[in-house]
C-alpha positions as CSV (number, residue, x, y, z in Angstrom):
1,M,0.0,0.0,0.0
2,N,1.3,3.4,-0.8
3,K,0.9,6.5,1.3
4,L,-2.3,7.7,-0.4
5,Q,-3.9,4.3,0.1
6,I,-2.9,4.3,3.8
7,T,-4.2,7.8,4.3
8,N,-7.5,6.9,2.6
9,Y,-7.7,3.7,4.6
10,K,-7.1,5.6,7.9
11,Q,-9.8,8.2,6.9
12,W,-12.2,5.4,6.0
13,T,-11.5,3.6,9.3
14,I,-11.9,6.8,11.3
15,S,-15.2,7.6,9.6
16,K,-16.5,4.0,10.2
17,L,-15.4,4.3,13.9
18,Q,-17.2,7.6,14.2
19,N,-20.3,6.1,12.7
20,I,-20.1,3.2,15.1
21,N,-19.6,5.6,18.0
22,K,-22.7,7.6,16.8
23,I,-24.7,4.4,16.7
24,L,-23.5,3.3,20.1
25,S,-24.1,6.7,21.6
26,F,-27.5,6.8,20.0
27,G,-28.2,3.3,21.4
28,H,-26.8,4.3,24.7
29,C,-29.0,7.4,24.7
30,C,-32.1,5.3,23.7
31,F,-31.3,2.9,26.6
32,W,-31.4,5.7,29.1
33,Y,-34.5,7.2,27.6
34,C,-36.2,3.8,27.7
35,L,-35.1,3.3,31.3
36,L,-36.4,6.7,32.3
37,F,-39.7,6.0,30.5
38,V,-40.1,2.7,32.4
39,I,-39.2,4.4,35.8
40,C,-41.6,7.2,35.2
41,G,-44.4,4.8,34.3
42,L,-43.8,2.8,37.4
43,L,-43.7,5.9,39.6
44,F,-46.9,7.2,38.0
45,G,-48.6,3.9,38.5
46,I,-47.5,3.9,42.1
47,S,-48.5,7.5,42.8
48,S,-51.9,7.1,41.2
49,R,-52.5,4.0,43.2
50,S,-51.4,5.8,46.3
51,F,-53.7,8.7,45.5
52,S,-56.7,6.5,45.3
53,Q,-55.8,4.8,48.5
54,N,-55.1,8.2,50.2
55,T,-58.4,9.8,49.6
56,S,-59.7,11.8,52.6
57,Q,-63.1,10.9,53.9
58,V,-65.8,12.2,56.2
59,C,-68.0,9.4,57.4
60,F,-71.4,9.5,59.1
61,K,-72.3,6.1,60.5
62,E,-71.5,3.6,57.6
63,K,-71.6,6.1,54.7
64,C,-68.4,7.9,53.7
65,I,-68.0,11.0,51.6
66,N,-64.7,11.5,49.6
67,V,-63.5,15.0,50.4
68,E,-61.1,17.5,49.2
69,V,-59.6,19.1,52.3
70,V,-58.9,22.8,52.3
71,Q,-57.1,24.7,55.1
72,K,-55.0,27.4,53.4
73,E,-56.5,30.9,53.4
74,E,-56.8,31.2,49.6
75,E,-58.4,27.7,49.4
76,L,-60.9,28.5,52.1
77,H,-62.0,31.7,50.2
78,R,-62.2,30.0,46.8
79,G,-64.0,26.8,47.9
80,L,-66.1,25.2,45.1
81,Q,-66.3,28.4,43.1
82,F,-66.4,27.9,39.3
83,R,-66.7,24.2,39.5
84,K,-69.3,22.8,37.1
85,S,-70.0,19.6,38.9
86,L,-69.2,17.6,42.0
87,D,-69.1,13.8,42.0
88,P,-72.2,12.2,43.7
89,D,-70.5,11.0,46.9
90,S,-67.8,13.7,47.2
91,G,-67.5,17.1,48.7
92,M,-65.2,19.7,50.2
93,L,-64.2,19.9,53.8
94,F,-63.2,23.3,55.1
95,V,-60.8,23.1,58.1
96,F,-60.5,26.4,60.0
97,K,-57.8,27.3,62.6
98,K,-60.4,28.2,65.3
99,S,-64.1,27.8,66.0
100,W,-66.3,30.7,64.8
101,P,-69.7,31.1,63.3
102,Y,-68.3,31.1,59.7
103,A,-70.9,32.4,57.2
104,F,-70.8,31.0,53.6
105,W,-72.1,32.4,50.4
106,M,-72.5,31.1,46.9
107,K,-70.7,33.8,44.9
108,D,-69.4,32.3,41.6
109,T,-70.5,28.8,42.8
110,L,-72.2,27.1,39.9
111,I,-73.8,24.1,41.6
112,P,-76.4,23.9,44.4
113,L,-75.0,22.6,47.7
114,D,-75.8,21.3,51.2
115,M,-73.6,23.0,53.8
116,I,-72.9,21.2,57.1
117,W,-71.2,23.0,60.0
118,M,-69.4,20.9,62.7
119,D,-67.9,21.8,66.0
120,D,-64.5,20.8,67.3
121,T,-65.9,17.4,68.3
122,R,-67.1,16.9,64.7
123,R,-70.7,17.1,65.8
124,I,-73.2,18.7,63.3
125,V,-74.3,22.1,64.7
126,H,-76.0,23.5,61.6
127,I,-77.2,22.3,58.2
128,E,-78.3,24.5,55.2
129,H,-80.1,22.3,52.7
130,N,-80.3,22.9,48.9
131,V,-78.5,26.3,48.8
132,P,-78.8,27.6,45.2
133,P,-76.0,29.3,43.3
134,C,-76.0,33.1,43.5
135,T,-77.4,34.6,40.3
136,A,-77.1,38.3,41.2
137,D,-75.2,40.6,43.6
138,P,-75.5,41.0,46.5
139,C,-75.3,37.2,47.2
140,P,-77.1,36.1,50.4
141,S,-74.9,34.8,53.3
142,Y,-75.6,31.6,55.2
143,P,-74.4,31.8,58.8
144,P,-74.7,28.9,61.2
145,R,-76.5,29.1,64.5
146,H,-73.4,28.0,66.4
147,E,-69.6,28.2,66.1
148,A,-67.9,25.6,63.9
149,L,-64.4,24.4,63.2
150,Y,-65.4,22.5,60.1
151,V,-67.8,23.0,57.2
152,L,-68.6,20.3,54.7
153,E,-70.1,21.1,51.3
154,I,-71.8,18.4,49.3
155,N,-74.2,18.2,46.5
156,A,-77.7,19.6,47.2
157,G,-80.0,16.9,48.6
158,Y,-77.2,14.6,49.7
159,A,-77.5,15.5,53.4
160,E,-81.1,14.5,53.3
161,E,-80.3,11.3,51.4
162,L,-77.8,10.4,54.0
163,G,-80.3,11.2,56.8
164,L,-78.0,13.7,58.4
165,R,-79.4,15.4,61.5
166,L,-78.2,18.0,64.0
167,R,-75.9,16.4,66.7
168,D,-74.8,13.5,64.4
169,T,-71.1,13.0,64.7
170,A,-68.7,12.6,61.8
171,E,-65.5,10.5,61.7
172,F,-62.7,12.1,59.7
173,R,-60.3,9.9,57.8
174,L,-57.9,12.6,56.6
175,K,-54.8,11.8,54.6
176,G,-52.0,14.3,54.7
177,A,-54.1,17.0,56.4
178,E,-53.1,18.8,59.6
179,K,-56.3,18.2,61.6
């Protein structure tokens, strides 16, 4: 082989090695992406399974209501505003820092609700049945007759369907909530 042939052979070899390196690095990259995809899939499956097992509930006798628990100031003010629907056996539990006769209104709330106030022992102290959405300002306010630490909002008519009465006591099964 002469010098030109050797030079061409070296260039050909280098270009083939570079191509092989590109293929290997692409394969290596694909391996990591595939591994990342599998790990994310497993984590998502685990987290979604954990979420369904970690649903907070408010129970009266044998009937439990899946609840979204709100305790932060902005969540307490927003509540169920702008929601177009609420699952049949679900609701929102408002957890306050201290007992008080908290009045609620239906400003920007699109669905009729039952509101259930409970004291620090989780005993029902007041119920407002079938509260309609507010259609014009000023919106009416719904105050309880007694101080409450918790307020549960559920679909209108559900409190009657459950047979809830004053002095009934709730059991809370709260996941990840402070109280």
